N, C-alpha and C positions, 0 to 999 in steps of 0.2 A: 610631644603635648598629648594628654589624656582625651581619647575620644568620647568612649562608652560611659555612659552615666553609671553610677554604681549607689547602691543602696545598703545601708547596714541594719540588719536584724538582731534585736536584743532577746535572744532565746527563741526556741523553735516550737513553741507550743501552738494552740489551734490557730490562732491568728498568726503566729510566726510562719507555720508552714504553708498557709494560703499566701503570705506575701512572698516566700522564697519562691514558690512556682510561679506567681504570676509576674514577679519582676524578670525571673528568667525568660517567660514567655515573650514579655516585652523587649527583650534583648539588653537588658541592663545586668551589669556584673552585681554579684551579692556577696556580701560578707555576714556570715553568722559569728555572733559574740555569744558564748554560752559558757556555763559552769563545766558543761560535759568535756571529757578528754576526746580529742578528735576522733579515736577509734571507738568511741561510745556513742557518737551522734548517730540518730536514727536512720537506717540504711535507706529508707525509703527518701528521705531528705538530701541524702549525700549527692544526687545528681545535679541539684538546684544550687549548690553552694560552691562559689569560685574562692572564696578566701575564708579562713576560720582565725578566730582569735579565743582564747580562754580567758575567763575573767572570773573573779569571785562575786557572785551576784548577790551573796549576802552581805557584801561590804560596800556600801553605796560609793562612797569616796573613792575608793580603789578601783571600783568599776569604772567610774568616770575617768579617772586620772589614766588608767589602762587604755581605754578606748581614744582619749585624746592623744595620747603618746602614739597610740597604733596608726592614727590619722597621718601622721608626718610620714609614715613609710607607705601606708595604703590610703590614700585619700578617698573619700566618699561624697556624695551629693546630697544625701538625707539620710535619716535614721526613723525606724518604726520600732514599737514595743510588740515584742511577740507574746506577751501576756498582759491582761487587762490591768494590773497594779505596777507595772514597770514604765509608766510613762513619765513620772518625775525624772528618773535616772535618764531616760531618752532626751527630755526637755533640758536637762542640766548639759548633757552631752552637746546639743545642737547649739545652745546657747554659748557655750564656751568657744565653740568653733564657728559660730556666726554663719550658721546655716538656717534655712527656714525652720521656725521653731514655734512649738505650741507655746513655750514660754514657761520656765521653770516655776515661777510663782503661779501661773494660771494653772499648770498641771497639778500643783499641789492643792490648789484651791477646788479643783474638779474631783482629785481622787480622795480628798478627806472631807467627809460629808459635814463635820463641824465647821469647817472654813467655808464651805459652801453655804450653810445655813446662815452663818454670820454675815456674809457678804450680801446675799439676797435679802437678809431682813432689813440690813442697813439702807439697801437700795428701794425698800418698800415692795419688794416682790414675793414677801411671804408672809401673808397675815395670819399666821397660827403661832400657837405657842409651842416651845420646846425647851428641852433641858439637856445640859451635858452631864453625863453620870461617868464616874471614873473609879467608883468603888461602891461596896454594899453600904457604907457610911454616908455617901451622898445620895443613894437612892433613898435611904431611911429620911434623911434630912429633908428631902423633897416631896415625901409622901403626900402631904396635904395640898400639893400644887398640882398632882396629876387629874386629869379628867378621863373618864373612861367611856368607850374604849380608847386606847392609846397603842401606838406602835413603838417597838423597841428595835433599834437596828445599829450594828457596829459602824464606827466613823469611817472604817476604812474596808468595809466589807463589798462582796460582790456576789452575784449567782443566788440571791435570796438567802444566803447562808446566815443563820442565827438572827433570822428577822421574826419577831413575834407580835401578834395582835393579842392584847391583854385586856381583861375586862375587870381586874381587880389588883390591889395591891400585893396580895398573895400571890397571884398568877405572875405579876411583874417581877417579884423577888425571885420566884423559882426560874423564870426564864432568864434572868441574869445571872443566876448561879450556873444555869446550863450553859450560858455564852462563856461564862469564866473557864469552865471545863470543856470546851469545844473551840479554843482559839488557834489550834494547830491545823493551818490548810493542808499541809502535806507535800506541797511542791515549791520547789526553789526556797526553802526555808523560810516560807511564808508563815508568820503567827499574827494573827488579827489583834488589834488593840483592846485591851479590857475596856477603854472608853466606849460608850454608847451614846447614841440620842434617844431620849424619851419625848415623843411629840404626839399631838392630836392626831387622831386617825381621820384622815380625809377622806370623805365620801366622793362618790362622783366617778365618772368614766376614765380610764387611763390612756394616754397615748405616749408614743415616743417619737421624736422627731429628728430626723437624719439631716445633718447639716455639714457642709463644707466651708471653712473659714479661710480665707486669704487676707493676710495683713489687717485683720480686724473685720473685714466685710464677711458677714454671714449670708449664704446662699443655702435656702432649705430645699432639698431634695425631694421629701415626701413626708407625710405624716402616718405614722403606723398605730392602728387601733389594736389595743392590747386585750386579750380575753384571759380572764383570771379564773383560776380555780374557785369553784363556789364556796368551799370550805376553809381553804388556806388562801386567802385572798392575795398573798405576797407571791404566790407562785404563778407564772405566767404559762398558761396551756394553749396558747394560740396568739398568732399575729396577722393581721390584715392590712396588705398595702395596696393603694392608698386607703386610709380611714374611710369606712363606710357610713358613718352616723354622725358627721358633723356637717352643719349647714354653713354656707358661705361666710357668716359673719363670726361664727365660732372659729373657723378656719382662719380667718385673718388675724382675730385676736391672739389666737394662739401662737401663730407665727410672729407678731409683734412681741408678745411676752417671751418667747425664747429668744429673741433677737436682743431684748434688754437683759436677759440672764447672762447672754455671752459677754455683753460690756460688763456687768458686774464681777464677772469672773476673771475677766481681762484676756481673754483668749486671743492669741495672734494668728498662728496659721496651723490649721490641722483638722481633722474630721471629728465630729462629735455626735453622741447620741443620748437626748435629752428627755428624760421621762417626766410626765406631768400628768396630774389629774385635773379634770374640769368639775369644779364644785360649784353649781348653779353660775353666778356671775363671777366666781372666784377661780384663780389658777393656783393650783397647789404643785410646787416643784419637789419631785421625788428625789432625782438626782440629774446631774450632768456628766456624762462620762467622756474622757478624752481619747475616743476610739470610734471604731464603726460598732453599729449594734451587732450583738451576737445572735444565737438561735437562729440562724440562716437569713437574718434580715439582710445581710449584704448580698447573698445570692438572690434573694427575692427582689430585692430594689433594683439590683442589675438588670434583671428580667423585665421588671415593669418599665424602668426608664431607658432601656436600650443601651446601656453603658455599664461595663463592667465595674462594679463598685471596687472591688481590689485595684484595678488600673487606677481609679480616680484618687484613691488613697495613696498610692505609690506616686503618682505624678504630683500630688499636693506636698509630699514630704520633700521633693526636690525643687518645688517651687515652681512648677508648672501650672498656669492658670486653667480653670475649669472652664471648658467650651460651654456655650448655650445649647439650649434645647434638649433639657432632661425632664421635660414634663412627663409624668406618669401616663401610661397607656396601657389599659387592662388591669387585671388584679391578681394578687398572689396571696395565697392563704397557707400558713403552716399550723399543723396541730400537733401537739406533743401528747403521748399517751403515758399517765403515770403509773408507777408501781401501786398496786392496792395496798401494799404494805411492806416493812423492811423485811428482807430475808434473802433467800439464794434464788436467782433467777433460773428457773426451769425450761421455759419455753416462751416465744412469743408467737402466738397462733394468729393466723389470716394475713399474714404479711403478702402472701401471693395474690390475693384477691384485692387488696389494696394497690399494689403494684400494677394491677391489670387494667385499672381505670385510666382512660385516656388522659384526664386531667391531671392525675398525679405524676409528676416529673421527677421528684427526688423522695427516696425514703431512706431512713438510717435507723439501724439496730444500735443504740448507743451504748450498749452493754454487751460483752460476750455472755453466751449461754453458761452458766454455772457461775457467774459473778455474784458476789455479795452485795445487796442493794441495802446500804446502811442508813444513809441519810434521807429518810421518807420525807422530811417537813421542809425541803427546800428544792432548789432546781436541779439538784443531782438526782432526784427521783423520776425525771422524764427519761422514760427507757426507751422509747419507740417516736420516731418523728416522720412526717410526711408533708410534702409540700405540693399544693395544686395551683394550677394557674388557669386563668380564663381572659379572653381577650376583651370581653365587654359586659358580662352578667354576674356582679358579684352575688345576687342572692341565690342564682343557680348554684356558684361555687361553694357557697355556705352549705346548700343541701348536699352536695357531693361529699364536701369534708365530713358532714355531719353522719351520713351513710357509712362513709368509710370507717369512722370511728367504731361503728358497732361491730364490724367485721373482725376487728383486733382483740385479743385477751392475752394479757400478761398474766403467766403462770409463775406463782411464787411459792416456795415452801419454807 
């Protein structure tokens, strides 16, 4: 009889690498399902992999069938997506095998923003106008319906790629043309859909809500305050956990709103990252993601609540219940330093000065020196990151982070 718990990870990208390491640390067996040949798997990941299965990641049905068949020989207790857009595949697998599951339908509802919008609109949770655009003809047909400024976003996008704030139809048309010419993501055969949403620009402060869902019951771990680029509003340049600018009523109302969004989407079991703007007395859902938050949110949240977030994700995927006692204590703040322009990264000056600050516990050079920074207008322009912690005073931490930013200079040629 099998004693050790086992977790399957679909692809070893940023999230997948963290899951592999944490699962082994927790004493679980790991299975990596990937399109790579076994001898092509990242050398740094190999010590954390017990079993390997090669799949055709670009073929949805073949991937699901292969892993379901593999389960008969090498059973596992749960599965996780190693990249942000692979949750529908994982949910299809866990549904078929009757394992703890986000639910395939819910995973699609959360992954594809047109489905998200439809469901929350029907539930009375999205009081804004939006339009689904599938072609340039669609765009022209609806041009008299748009109010400016508005936002254009891919229905299956992530990392703020191909998101544009526009102030006129000419801008919108040019942005859509740019999207159509930039739909190749470049990893795992992913191409973005030509279909986009055009919707009202929602004013207000933005937050993300980090939640664990167990058989439909939503437990909110923390609310994250977003800091956006002052010029490119869709690019996040900072996160503060827990949010420092919500009063008690706003906090309670936001939590209730997020619980209602989960019901509308139909989430069964999983971890979610829900992005919301508070616009006066209205709540504007940006998106709900069937995964833990990126941009070091998982690491920051773990520090603040005193429980490793990746451990929570892994236990959740095998059906283990979340223990009580995860109220935030202290504060965490990450800042991202963006490239000033597209070009070749020559140097990142001032890193040692930031690292020497006692409040700064994590720093990351997100690109190697010599790399080409091509995508200046989305999250891929974030070249350097640093994370600070303080056990009580968030305003002091904000000052430290602001002073640290002045020490860093990104050199591009």
